[in-house]
C-alpha positions in Angstrom: -31.7 60.3 23.7 -28.7 59.6 26.0 -25.0 59.1 25.0 -22.2 58.3 27.3 -18.4 58.2 27.0 -16.7 56.0 29.4 -13.5 53.9 29.7 -13.5 50.3 28.7 -10.4 48.6 30.0 -9.0 45.4 28.6 -7.0 42.9 30.7 -5.4 39.5 30.3 -7.0 37.3 33.0 -7.2 40.1 35.7 -10.5 41.9 34.8 -12.3 40.4 37.8 -9.8 41.4 40.5 -9.3 44.8 38.8 -13.0 45.5 38.7 -13.4 44.3 42.3 -10.6 46.8 43.3 -12.4 49.6 41.5 -15.7 48.7 43.1 -14.1 48.7 46.6 -12.6 52.1 45.9 -15.4 53.9 44.0 -18.4 52.0 45.4 -21.6 51.6 43.3 -23.0 48.6 41.5 -20.7 46.0 39.9 -21.8 43.5 37.4 -19.5 40.8 36.0 -20.4 38.3 33.2 -18.1 35.5 32.2 -17.5 34.0 28.8 -19.3 30.8 30.0 -22.4 32.7 31.2 -22.6 34.5 27.8 -22.0 31.2 25.9 -19.1 33.0 24.1 -16.4 30.3 24.3 -16.0 26.6 23.8 -12.7 26.7 25.7 -13.2 25.6 29.4 -10.0 27.4 30.3 -11.6 30.7 29.3 -15.1 30.1 30.7 -14.4 32.0 34.0 -12.8 35.0 32.3 -14.8 38.2 32.3 -16.5 38.9 29.0 -18.1 42.1 30.2 -17.8 44.0 33.5 -19.5 47.2 34.4 -19.2 49.4 37.4 -21.7 52.1 37.9 -20.5 54.3 40.7 -22.1 57.3 42.4 -22.0 60.6 40.5 -22.5 59.0 37.1 -19.1 57.3 37.0 -19.1 54.3 34.7 -16.1 52.0 34.1 -16.2 48.9 32.0 -13.7 46.1 31.5 -13.1 42.6 30.0 -10.5 39.9 29.7 -9.0 39.6 26.3 -9.4 36.0 25.1 -6.2 34.0 24.5 -6.9 33.8 20.8 -6.7 37.6 20.5 -3.6 39.7 20.8 -3.3 41.6 24.0 -1.2 44.8 24.6 -1.1 46.1 28.2 -2.6 49.6 28.7 -0.4 52.4 27.5 -0.8 55.9 26.2 -3.8 57.0 28.2 -5.0 57.6 31.7 -8.4 57.4 33.5 -9.0 60.8 35.0 -11.0 61.6 38.2 -11.6 65.2 38.9 -13.9 67.5 40.8 -14.3 69.4 44.0 -15.2 66.5 46.4 -11.8 66.5 48.0 -12.6 63.8 50.6 -13.8 61.3 47.9 -11.0 62.1 45.5 -8.3 61.6 48.2 -9.9 58.3 49.3 -10.0 57.1 45.7 -6.4 58.2 45.2 -5.3 56.2 48.3 -7.2 53.1 47.1 -6.0 53.2 43.5 -2.4 53.9 44.3 -2.1 51.2 47.0 0.0 48.4 45.7 0.7 50.4 42.5 3.2 53.1 41.6 2.9 56.8 42.3 4.1 58.6 39.2 3.4 62.1 40.6 2.4 62.6 44.2 -1.0 64.1 44.9 0.0 67.6 45.9 -0.6 71.2 45.0 -0.1 71.9 41.3 1.1 75.1 39.6 -2.5 75.7 38.2 -4.0 75.9 41.7 -5.5 72.5 42.0 -4.2 69.4 43.8 -3.0 66.8 41.2 -1.4 63.4 41.2 -0.7 60.5 38.8 -0.4 56.8 39.6 -0.5 53.4 38.0 -2.6 50.9 39.9 -1.5 47.3 40.6 -3.2 46.2 37.4 -1.2 48.6 35.2 -4.0 51.2 34.6 -2.8 54.8 34.7 -4.9 57.2 36.8 -4.9 61.0 37.2 -6.7 62.7 40.1 -7.3 66.4 40.1 -9.0 68.2 43.0 -10.2 71.6 42.1 -8.8 74.5 44.0 -11.1 77.1 45.4 -13.1 78.9 42.6 -11.2 76.9 39.9 -14.1 74.9 38.4 -15.2 77.5 35.8 -11.6 78.2 34.8 -11.0 74.5 34.1 -14.2 73.8 32.3 -14.9 71.0 34.8 -18.2 70.3 36.3 -18.3 69.2 40.0 -17.8 65.4 40.2 -16.1 65.0 36.9 
């Protein structure tokens, strides 16, 4: 039996470009399904919105997203961050650059007091991200497995 815990992000009309950004940054396989494809709306204005998007990136990373229909209340993301961590410094720095481009850097990616390299940003779609690159020999102390 397999169980996964992964972020499921909600947007208002920007799930497609957001997931395309995450796909360009993280790589992997992206699948996007619209409300029209899933026969989930009678409103032609909402047919092209994303009902379900899923990005399966290398290393077991999974990110899902959808557009919130106009008939439902939408509150922009707040109170959480998506965290990427591990010891693959090259990948994590590349992901940081892609996610922070066009967004806002809350805390620059730089050495942290706990011995890792850490940064926080909000991407151009309003999603908060944390990136933590493990320092030498720090994996066991942080309870973090390589790659996540």
